[in-house]
C-alpha positions as CSV (number, residue, x, y, z in Angstrom):
1,M,25.8,-15.0,-10.3
2,T,24.1,-15.0,-13.7
3,K,23.3,-11.8,-15.4
4,P,19.5,-12.2,-15.3
5,I,19.5,-12.8,-11.6
6,L,21.8,-9.8,-11.0
7,L,19.5,-7.6,-13.0
8,R,16.5,-8.8,-11.0
9,L,18.2,-8.1,-7.8
10,L,19.2,-4.6,-9.0
11,A,15.6,-4.0,-10.1
12,V,14.3,-5.1,-6.6
13,L,16.9,-2.8,-4.9
14,F,15.9,0.0,-7.1
15,L,12.2,-0.5,-6.2
16,L,13.0,-0.6,-2.5
17,V,15.1,2.6,-2.7
18,S,12.5,4.4,-4.8
19,C,9.6,3.4,-2.5
20,S,11.6,4.1,0.7
21,G,11.8,7.8,0.3
22,I,15.6,7.8,0.5
23,S,17.8,7.8,-2.4
24,R,21.3,6.4,-2.9
25,E,22.5,10.1,-3.0
26,D,20.9,10.7,0.4
27,C,22.5,7.7,1.9
28,I,26.0,8.6,0.6
29,S,25.7,12.4,1.4
30,G,25.2,11.5,5.0
31,D,23.2,14.6,5.9
32,W,21.1,12.6,8.4
33,R,19.8,15.7,10.2
34,A,18.2,16.9,6.9
35,I,16.9,13.4,6.1
36,G,15.4,13.2,9.6
37,Q,13.9,16.6,9.3
38,R,12.3,15.6,6.0
39,D,10.9,12.4,7.5
40,G,9.5,14.4,10.5
41,Q,7.8,16.9,8.2
42,A,6.2,13.9,6.5
43,G,4.9,12.6,9.8
44,Y,7.1,9.6,10.1
45,G,8.0,8.2,13.5
46,P,11.2,6.7,14.9
47,E,10.7,3.4,13.2
48,R,11.5,5.1,9.9
49,L,15.2,5.1,10.7
50,S,15.4,1.3,10.6
51,E,13.8,1.3,7.2
52,Q,16.3,4.0,6.0
53,A,19.2,2.0,7.6
54,R,18.2,-1.2,5.8
55,I,18.2,0.6,2.4
56,C,21.5,2.5,3.0
57,K,23.2,-0.7,4.2
58,A,23.1,-1.8,0.5
59,F,25.3,1.2,-0.3
60,G,27.7,0.5,2.7
61,V,26.3,3.4,4.7
62,S,25.1,3.4,8.3
63,P,22.9,6.4,9.4
64,D,23.8,8.8,12.2
65,A,20.9,8.0,14.5
66,A,21.4,11.0,16.8
67,A,21.6,13.5,13.9
68,W,18.6,11.9,12.2
69,E,16.5,12.0,15.4
70,K,17.4,15.6,16.0
71,G,16.3,16.5,12.5
72,R,13.1,14.4,12.8
73,R,12.1,16.2,16.0
74,E,12.5,19.5,14.2
75,G,10.4,18.2,11.3
76,V,7.7,16.9,13.6
77,R,7.4,20.4,15.0
78,Q,6.8,21.7,11.5
79,Y,4.4,18.8,10.8
80,C,2.3,19.5,13.9
81,T,0.9,22.8,12.8
82,P,-2.6,23.9,11.9
83,Q,-1.4,24.8,8.3
84,N,-0.1,21.3,7.8
85,A,-3.2,19.8,9.4
86,Y,-5.3,21.7,6.8
87,Q,-3.2,20.4,3.9
88,L,-3.5,16.8,5.3
89,G,-7.3,17.2,5.5
90,R,-7.5,18.5,1.9
91,K,-5.7,15.2,0.9
92,G,-8.1,13.2,3.0
93,R,-5.3,12.1,5.2
94,P,-5.3,11.7,9.0
95,I,-3.1,13.5,11.5
96,S,-0.2,11.3,12.7
97,D,-0.1,10.2,16.3
98,L,3.3,11.9,16.6
99,C,1.7,15.2,17.6
100,T,1.0,16.0,21.2
101,A,-2.5,16.3,22.5
102,S,-2.2,20.1,22.7
103,D,-0.8,20.2,19.2
104,K,-3.7,18.0,18.0
105,A,-6.2,20.3,19.7
106,R,-4.7,23.3,17.9
107,M,-4.8,21.4,14.6
108,A,-8.3,20.0,14.9
109,S,-10.3,22.8,13.3
110,A,-7.8,23.3,10.5
111,H,-7.9,19.5,9.8
112,A,-11.7,19.5,9.8
113,Q,-11.8,22.4,7.3
114,G,-9.4,20.5,5.1
115,L,-11.4,17.3,5.4
116,K,-14.6,19.2,4.4
117,Y,-12.8,20.6,1.3
118,H,-11.7,17.0,0.5
119,E,-15.2,15.6,1.1
120,I,-16.8,18.1,-1.3
121,S,-14.1,17.5,-3.9
122,V,-14.8,13.8,-3.8
123,K,-18.5,14.5,-4.3
124,I,-17.8,16.7,-7.3
125,L,-15.5,14.1,-8.8
126,H,-18.3,11.5,-8.4
127,L,-20.9,13.7,-10.1
128,Q,-18.5,14.4,-13.0
129,Q,-18.0,10.7,-13.5
130,V,-21.8,10.2,-13.6
131,I,-22.1,12.9,-16.2
132,M,-19.4,11.3,-18.3
133,M,-21.2,7.9,-18.1
134,N,-24.4,9.6,-19.1
135,R,-22.7,11.2,-22.1
136,M,-21.5,7.8,-23.2
137,D,-25.0,6.4,-22.8
138,I,-26.4,9.3,-24.9
139,R,-23.8,8.7,-27.7
140,E,-24.6,5.0,-27.6
141,I,-28.4,5.7,-27.9
142,L,-27.9,8.3,-30.7
143,G,-25.7,5.8,-32.6
144,A,-28.2,3.0,-32.2
145,T,-31.1,5.3,-33.4
146,N,-29.1,7.0,-36.2
147,G,-29.1,10.3,-34.4
148,G,-32.7,10.2,-33.4
149,L,-33.5,11.5,-29.9
150,T,-35.2,9.1,-27.6
151,V,-36.8,9.5,-24.2
152,D,-33.8,7.8,-22.6
153,A,-31.4,10.2,-24.2
154,M,-33.4,13.2,-23.2
155,L,-33.7,11.9,-19.6
156,A,-29.9,11.4,-19.5
157,Q,-29.3,14.9,-20.8
158,S,-31.8,16.3,-18.3
159,E,-30.0,14.5,-15.5
160,N,-26.7,15.9,-16.7
161,F,-28.1,19.5,-16.5
162,R,-29.3,18.7,-12.9
163,L,-25.9,17.2,-12.0
164,E,-24.0,20.1,-13.5
165,E,-26.0,22.5,-11.3
166,Q,-25.2,20.4,-8.2
167,I,-21.5,20.6,-9.2
168,H,-21.7,24.4,-9.4
169,Q,-23.5,24.5,-6.0
170,L,-20.8,22.2,-4.5
171,E,-18.0,24.3,-6.0
172,R,-19.5,27.4,-4.4
173,E,-19.8,25.5,-1.0
174,R,-16.2,24.2,-1.4
175,Q,-14.9,27.7,-1.8
176,A,-15.7,28.4,1.8
177,Y,-13.1,25.7,2.8
178,A,-10.5,26.6,0.1
179,N,-8.0,28.3,2.3
180,W,-6.8,28.1,5.9
181,P,-6.1,31.6,7.4
């Protein structure tokens, strides 16, 4: 095999390993219960093991499926909590189908509170982007008029004041959703 082809294959293998969530060290260490627990805490289902096995096969390692599943089940119990549901909501992520109906019922209000926090954060980010664009427009106008104020520049500045007030109002609203008890 030529050197460039070997390097490409190694690069592809590296990308697969880095994207898979399992490292060479994890494969070789063989602590499949801990790997399964980590996967369960992240909301992965049983299909994750086949992905892990495919990666580890490149290192001559086969997973211990029973230990991995035991750990994954422990991790899923940690995943299916109101505290985690809140954190998932804050990131705008859904709750995995791994949780039981009763777990999902316990998680629903926490997830909704996290989603509300996320929704408000997205609105704030959007308004901040509009303000930045307005500032760029104002600079462009001032540059084109040699620093002279125009109606357009004053309107853009006025809009920025209004948007900054909206941001402050949204930040106060978001504070009500900032923590899960």
